[in-house]
N, C-alpha and C positions, 0 to 999 in steps of 0.2 A: 579630230586631234585637239581642238580647243576644249571640247567637253572632257576629254581624258585629263588634260593639264589642269583644268579647273577642279575636277572631282578629286584628282590625286593630291593637288596642293591643299585643298580643303581637308582631306582625310589626314594628311601629314600634320597640319596645324592642330586638328582635333586630338591626334595621338600625342603630340607634344604637350598639349594642355593636360591630358590625362597622365602623361609621364611625369608631370610636375609632382604628382602624388607620391612618386617614388623618392623624392628628394628628402634630405634631412629635414626634421621639423623646423629648424631655424631657417633653412633655405626656402621652404614652402611658405612660411609666415612672411618672409621678406618679399617673396614673389607676389603674394596677395596684397601686401602693403603697396608695392610698386604698381601692380595692376589697378588696384582701387584708386590710388592717388592719381595715376595717369588718366583714368577714366573721368575722375572728378575735374581735373584741370582742363582736359579737352572739352568736357561737357559744359562747364561753366563758361569757358571762352567762346565756344561755338554758339551755344544757345544764348549766352549773354549778348554776343554781338548781334545775333539775329533779332532778338526781342528789343534790343535798344534802338534798332532802326524801325521796327514795325510798330512799337508802342510809343505813344507820346507821353503816357503816364508812367513815370519812373517806378513808383511802387509796384504797379501792375507788371512792368517788365521784369522786376526782380522776382516777384512771386511766380511768374510763368517760367522763368529760368530755373528756379529751384525745383518747381514741379516737374519740369522736363528732365532734369538731371536725375531726380528720384525715379522717374519712370524708366530710365535706362537700366536700372538695377532689377527691374521685373520684366525686362524684355520688350518694353514699349519704346516708341520714339515719337518725337514731335517734328520730324523733318518736314512733314507736309505743310506746316505753318509757314515755313520760310523757304520752301523749295524754289519759289519764283525769283528769289533774290539772286543777282548775278554772282555774288560771292560764293553761294552754295552750289553753283553750277560748275565751279572749278574742280577738276579731278583730284588734286591734292587735298582740298577741303573735304570732299566726299570720302576720301580714303581715311582721313583722321576721324571723321564723323563715325564711320562704321568700326574703326578701331576702338573708339571710345565705347561704342555699344557692345562690342564683343567682350572687351575687358570687364565692363560693368556686369554684364550677364554672367560671365565666367565666375566672378567673385561670388555672386549670389548662388549660382548653380553648383558650386564646388562640392557642397554636401551631397547633393543628388548624384553628382558624378562619382563621388567616393563610393556611394552605395552601389551605383550601376557597375562600376569597374572593380568592386572589392575583390571578387574571386580572381579576376585576371591580374590585378595588381599584386595580390598575395602570391600568385604563382610566379610572377616575374621576379618579385623580391626573393622568393625561395631559390631561384636559379642564381641570383646574385650572392647568396650565402656561400657559394663555393669559393669565394675569394675574400681576402682581407680578414680583419679581426672578427671573431664570432663568439657570441655569448649564448649559451643554451640553458633554458629554464625548463626542467622536466615537470614542473608543477606550476599552476596558475592560482595565485591568491593575492590578497591586497599587498603583502610584503614583496612578492616577486614582481608584481606589476609596477610597484614604485621603483624597485631597483632597475627593472628593464627600462622604465621611462627615463631614469637618470642616465643610463648608458646610451640610449637613443639621442638624448640631448647632447651627449659628447661626440656624436657622430659614429658610434659603433653599431654593428649589426647584431640584432637580437632575434632569437627564435624561441617561441613559447610552444611547449608540447601540451596540448589541451586534451582533457578527457572528452569522450564522445558527447557527453551531455552539457558541455560548456555553453552558456547562454550567448545569444547574439549580442547582448549588451557588452559582455566581456570581450568578445571577438572584435567588436567595434572599437573598444578601448585599445586593444592591441594594434589594430590597423591605424588608428588615429595617431599613435606614437611612431608610426612607420616601422613597426616590427612585423615579424612573420609568425603565423600560427600553423600548427599541423596537428591533426588528430589521427594520423595514420597508425595502424597497429605496429608497423616497424619502428616508428618514432617512440611510441609508448613503451616498446620493449627494448629500445636501444640496440636493435639488431644490426647485423653486418650490412644489410642493404641500406639501412638508414645512415649509418656512419659513412658508407661509401658515397652516398648521395651528397654529403656535405663537402666532399673533396678535401679530406684531411691529410692526404698523402704528401703534401708539400712540407718540407723541413722548415722548422722555426715558425710555422704559421701559428699565430696566437689564437687559441681556442680555450674558452673557460666553460666548464660545466658547473652550474649552480644547483647542486642537489640539496636544496634547503627547504623545500616547501611542504613535505609530507612528514610522516613519522620517521624516527631515526632509522628504523628497519627498512622502510620503503626507500629512503634516501640512499642508504648503504647498498641496497639491492640494485638500484638504478646505476650507481657509480660502478659497481662490480660488473654489471652487464655491459656498460659502455667500455670499460677497460678491456673486457674479454673480446669485444668486437674489434677494438683497435688492435689488440694483439694478433688476432686471427688475420687481420688485413695488413699486418706489419706497418702500421701507421707510425711515423717518426714521433717520438714522445716530446721532442723539444718544442717548447711553447704551449704544451697542453697542461692546463691547470684544472684543479678540482676544488670547489668550495663546498664543503660538506657539513650539514647540520646533523651531528650525532653526539652521543655522550662520550665522555673522555676515556671510557674503558674499552672502546672499540680499537682493535689492532689495525692501525692505519698502514702498517708496513705492507699489507696485502695490496694496497692501492698505489704505493709510491714506486717510482722507477729508481732502481739502483743499478750497480754494476752487475748484479746477479738476478735481478727481478724486474719484469716489465711492469710499467705503470705510468701514472701521470708524472710529469716532470716536477710539479709542485702541488702540494695538497695543503689546504687550510681547513681545519676542522674546529667546530665550536658547537655548543648548545646555547639555547636562548639565555639562561642565567649567566653563562660566561661572556656572552656577547654584551649583555647589559652591563656587566662589571667592567668590561673593557671600555665601553662608551663612557662609563662613569669616570674612570681614571684618566681617560684621554681628554674629556670635556671639562672635568673638574680635577685637575692634577693635584695629588697630595702635596707635592713639593712646594706649591704656591701657598700652602697654609703655614709654612715654616719660615722663620727668619734665619739668615746665615750671616756670620761675621766675615771679615775680610779674608779669613783663612779657609773659607768654605765649610766652616764647622757650624752645625745646627745650634740655635740658641734655645729651642724648645723641644720637648718630647712630642711624639706623634701618638696621641690618644684617640681612640675610636669608640663610638657607641653604635651598635647595630641592633635594630629591632626586627626580629624574624630570623629563623635559622633553618628554613627549608632549603631547597636547591638554590634559590636566589641568595639567601643570606650566606650560605657556604661559599658560593662563587664570589660574593662581595668580600668576605673575609680573606680569601686567598689572594684576591687582587690587591687589597689594601696592604697585606703583608708584603707582597712583592714590590709594591710601589711606595711603601712607607718606611724604607730603611735609609737613614742618613747618619753620617758620622757625628757623634755628639748627641744623638737623639735616642730615646728609649721608646720602643713600640709597646702599646698595650691596647687591648680591646675588651669591651664589656658588651655581652650579648644577652638580649632579653627575648625569651620565647617560652610561653607556657607549655608548649609541647616539646620542648628541647630534649627532655629525657627519652622521648619516643622516636625522635628523628635523627639525633646526632650520634647514635651508637656506632653506626658504620663509619662515620666521619672520624670519631675518636679512635677507632681501631686502625684505620688506614693512614691517618695523619698524626701518628704519634710523635714524629719528629717535629712537626710544626707546633703542636700543642705543648710539647716539653721545652721547646726553645724560646717561645714567646709568651708574654704575660697575657693570657687569654682567659677570661672569667665568664662563666655562664650563670644566668639567673632564670628560674622557671616562672618569673613574673611577666605579665603582658606589658607591652609598650605603653599602655594607657594606665598602668597601675601606679599607685602612690610611690612604690619603690623606684619605678623607672623615672618618674618626674623628680623624685628626691635625688636620684643619682645625677640627672641632668642639671638640676639646680646647683648642687654642691660641687660639680666638676665643670661647670660651664666655661670657666676661664682656661681650663686645661685642654678641653676637647678640641681637636683639629677637624674632626669629621664625624658627622652623624648620618646614618643611613637607615631609612625605612625600607626594609627589604622583604616585605610580606608577599610581594609579587602580585597583589590583587589590584583592585581599582583605586583611584585616588582617594586618600584618606584626608580630606581637607581639614577637618577639625584637629586631627593629630598634628598635621603639618603646620597649621597655624599656631598651635600651642607651642610646639617645639621651636619654631622660628622666632617667636616673640621672646622666649626665654634665652635662646642661643645668641641671637644677633644683637640683643640689647646690651649684652656684656662682651660678646666675642664676634664682631662682624666679619672677621677674617675667616672664620670656620665655615666649612661647607655643610649644608643640609641637603641631602639627596634622597629622592624616592626612586627606587628601581622596581619596575613592573614588567610584565611579560610583553608589553607593547611599546614601552618608551622609558626613557630615563629623564627625570626632571630635577633641576636644581631649584630650591625654594629659598627665597630671601624676603626680608621685610624691608619695606620702603615707607616713605611718608604717606603714600596712598594705600598702604596695606601690604598684602602678600604679592610678591612678584615671582612668576614661574618662568623658567627657561627650559624648554623641552627638546629632546633629541629623539627621533624615531629609532626604534630598535634596529631596523634593517636600513642602515645607511651604507651607500655604495662604497665609500672610501674605507669604512671600518670593516664591512663584510668582506670585500675583495682583498683589502690589505696589500695591493700590488706594490705601492711605494715602499711599505715596510719590508716586503719580500726582497726587493732590490737591495735595500740597505743591509738586510740580514745576509744576503748572498755575498755581498762585498765584505762584510765583517768576517764571515766564515772563510772567505778566500784569503783574507789577511792572516787569519789564524793558521792557515795551512803553510804559511811561511815561504811563498815562492817556490812551490814544488814543480813548477814548469807546466802546471795544468791551468786551464781557464777557470774563471769563477763558476761557470755553469758546470764544468766537469767536477770540480771540488764539491759543489752543492749536490750533485747526483750521488756522490760517494757518501753523503751524510745520511744518517738515520733520522727518523722524524724527531726524536727527542733533541738531538743536536741542532736541528733546524729551529725547533721551538726555543732552545737556549739562545741561539743567535738573534732570533726575533725579539726575545725579552731584553737582551742586552742593547739592541738597537733602539728599542722602545724607551729606554731610560735616558737616552741622549739629552733630551730637553732638560731633564732634572740636573744633569751634570753642568750644563751651561748656566742654569739658574743659580746653582750653588756657587759657581765661580764668578757670578755677576757679569756674565758675558752673553752676547747674542750670537746667533749663528752667522749673521752678516759680519760682525766684528771678527769672529774667528776665521771665517773664509778670507777676509781681507788682510788681517794682521797676524794670523797664526794663533796657535794655542799656547799662549805664554802664561805659565803657571809659576807661582812662587813655590818653594819647597814645602811650605805648610799647606798650600792648596792642593798640591800633588798628593801629599800624604792623606789629606781628608778625602779626596776623590777616590784614591786607591782603596782606602778602607771601606768607603761606601760601596764601591764596586764589589768588594768581597762580600759585604753584608747583603747586597742585592742578589748576588749569585747564590748565596746560601738560601736566601728567602725563596728564590725561584725553585730550588731543589726541594726544600721543605714543602712548598705549595704543590709539588708534584709527587708527594708521598715518599720522599727520600728520608732516610735516617742517617745519623752519624755512624760510620763503620766502627764496630767494636775492635778492641785490641786483639781479641781472640781471632776474629775473622781476618783481620789484616795479617796476622802472623801465619794463618793457614794459607792465605793467598800468596804470601811471600814464599812459603815453602813450595807451593805449586809452581811459582815462577822459577825457583832454583832447579826443581826437578825437570821442568820442561827445557830449560836452557842447557842443562847437563845432557839431556837426551838428544836434543835437536841442534844444539849450538846457539840457539836464540829462543826468545819468548816474546810474544806480542801481548801477553797478559798485562792489563793495567791493574797493578796490585791494589791501589787505593780506590778503585771504582768498580762496583758490582751492579750493573744495570738490571740484571735478573732479580736480585734481591732489593734493588733500590737503596743501596747504601754507598756512602762516599766518605773517605777518610779526611777530606778537606773541609767538611762541614764543622769547622772548629773556629775559635776566635782568630783574628788576624795575627796576633802575637805568637800563636802556636804553629804557624805555617813553616817557619824556618826549621823547627824541630822535626816536622813532618818531612821536609826536604832531606834532612840528614838520615832519617830512618830509611827512606826510599833509596837514597844514594848508596847506603851501605849494602843494599841488596842488588841493585841494578848497575851501580857504577856511574849513573847519570844523575846530575843535579837538576831536578825539575823546576826549582825556583818558582814556587807557586805565587809568591808576592809579585814577582816580575810579570806573571801572566795578567794580574789585575792592572798593573802599570801599563802593560802593552795595550789593553783594552781602552784605557783612558786616552792614550796618545794616538789612538786610531780615529778619534772623534773628528778632527779636521778632514780626514780622508772620507769619512762617512757623510759629512755635510756636503761634499762635492756631488 
């Protein structure tokens, strides 16, 4: 019986030590610190006590104590040196002695135990994936490993789906962050058996699929396969999110859950240039380059210089147009690219509204050309933002030259380099060039979960208390409307800055605006809304098209007794009648009211958005 008890207890202790490997990285690190610290304290106390009695020479007693403690961490002990002392014959002393030995050896042997129990631990963790928040990465590369590591640090569960040939080194990285890996064919194919094994049938269970690692077509194919398996298994869509790396022309409606179509509850899509542009405007916000008076009116124009107009430069231009609209300020952009006439043809065709509405000039000269430096030199005091958007490696010489010219005369302006791996702000200092870099795949930016929550609440407020929950109203939204809500929510810090307020002040004291500030913010909101639409290929609706749609409205109402046609908004053709100056909106109200009998009051819609800000900050 004694043998069974001893063997069983020893086995349980060993399993508990191995089970420590299943803990969150922070918990495991804390355990190792506690174990190592306890072993050291006990070792130095016990061995120090013993050698202080046995050795007359104090330095020798110190050296032997240190040596004995170090031996503990390699599985050796010096107990025989002092086993004859009465103190070490006491059972409690012997207990603490062996406790110190076990803890010291465990800390040293943890790496070996990890390797020994890797397969078992991974299988146990896989079972644990059936509960709680889950993040799935269908591809393993440096970007997804970094994102997974950030999520593991936050205590979330992460599953990597690895190719058959994934190296042991990469698998060890996954295990070391306490994530799970799987190379099963069912996982690689997102089959029904794989989805069933994850236990996704619980309503509201948060699950995010990060389809971001491969080519756009591979990412889309995996997302479609995962959606199909969920649908076949009747998995509740609440809480199911998709983060997708794909180009902007893919029809996301096939993946989004609506009242008539099964899909993910929330979908966030981007390509790498758009991601870089978002990091740029978030980390180096355009509004901080502008001064505003007490009436929230801009004191300077927002002038931009962009070097490079490939996919990266185009994404940068659209982002700066959307984030660079302020009442009292004029937007302009100068773009340098020697291959511009070869790569911007499709852009000029699809973004006619953007190019016709804003002051955007193209030069076929290189960013290193005399013309580019001449432009920078003569407009250095006016420029608010200079972007090197070639998408390639760091161009240190060009950055250094631009920074010295720009910041010597205009230190408030931003100089930013956007590349396929990172975004860097460049500044000059007394010590030379100073760079601040943000990795392209940042969890907060890629996931955008906080922004989604604010956008969902903003959309709910737009729905005007229709009796449905914020989630229900969000589900009824098409993807473009969701993007519009996100863009509106994204601009909130700019509104606060313009009004000279902080989020803490507004949450505490309310959103107290003077009539002049209210006017400036409302006009800015309209300009921001227009810029968002122009940056998404919209054009101003012609009078002929509006009249034709008004006639369609009359005919439908006469036939059915009602019409749901939005006269001034044609999503199919990407035209909108409200893409006009603020002053012309009341006239648009009258035109529409003459047909529908309802006053849309478009200026009031902008005012409504501004006064939602305190609610959004909550």
